[in-house]
N, C-alpha and C positions, 0 to 999 in steps of 0.2 A: 348761220346761230340757228336758218327754220329750217334745219336738217338735223338738228340735234335735240331744240323743242316736239318735231313733228317723234322723233325716235322716242322719249320721253315717254308720249302721248297714247305713245300704239305701247307700249307694254305696259302702259298706265291701263287701258282699254282689255287687254289680254288678260292683264295679271285679276283684275274683276268682275272676267266671266269665267274666269277656270274655278274662281275664289267660290264667284255664288255656283256655278256647276259643284263643286265638289262640298258647298254646303246643303244642294238641291240631295247630295248622295247622305246623305247624317256628317261625316266624314271631315275633322277639324284638324288645326294647329296639333294639341295634343297628342292626337291618334297618329299621327304621322309622327310627331318625338317618338311619340314609345317606342314606334314599331322598331325606330334605331335603334333604342337603349337608354334617353333619353327624355327629361323631361323640364318643360320651361327655366326651372331655377339653375339647374346643371347647362343647358343652353347661354342665359346670360349670365352664366360664370363667366364660362367657355371664351363669351363675346370682350369681356368687361378684360382679362388675361389678354388676350390677343392685344385687345388694348393695349395696355402699361405695354405689351414686350412690342410692339408697331411704331409705334410713336417717336422713342426714340433714334432707331433704330431709324427709320427718315430722318430726325431731323441732321444726326450725328452723316446721313451720304446728301445731302443736303449741302453741306462744307464742304462737302467737294463736285458735286454737278451744277450746282445753280453758278459760284462762280468759271469754268470748262465751258459751260454752257453761255456766259456774258462772253468770254473772250469770243471760243467764235461767233458767235448770233454778233460779234462786232467786225471780224476782221474778214467777213464772209464777202461775196465781190458782188455791189452789187446788184441788183434786174433789170437789166433792159429790157424794157417796153417796152415797144414801137404801135 
């Protein structure tokens, strides 16, 4: 758990430093999106469309994956720790 939180903190710190550097050079998120031909509204629409597609497929897949994982978890041999 400590390693996960440490990784999240490192990513946040590096993102802050990179964002501050880009801000120093007057580069904004709109500039970067514009260079690839997107606007913030278009990006939001694409994210919502992805969400609408992904969630039902994740739920459908979970109907198979979760029971299979549960059976494998229940029938695996116990760990022999000495």
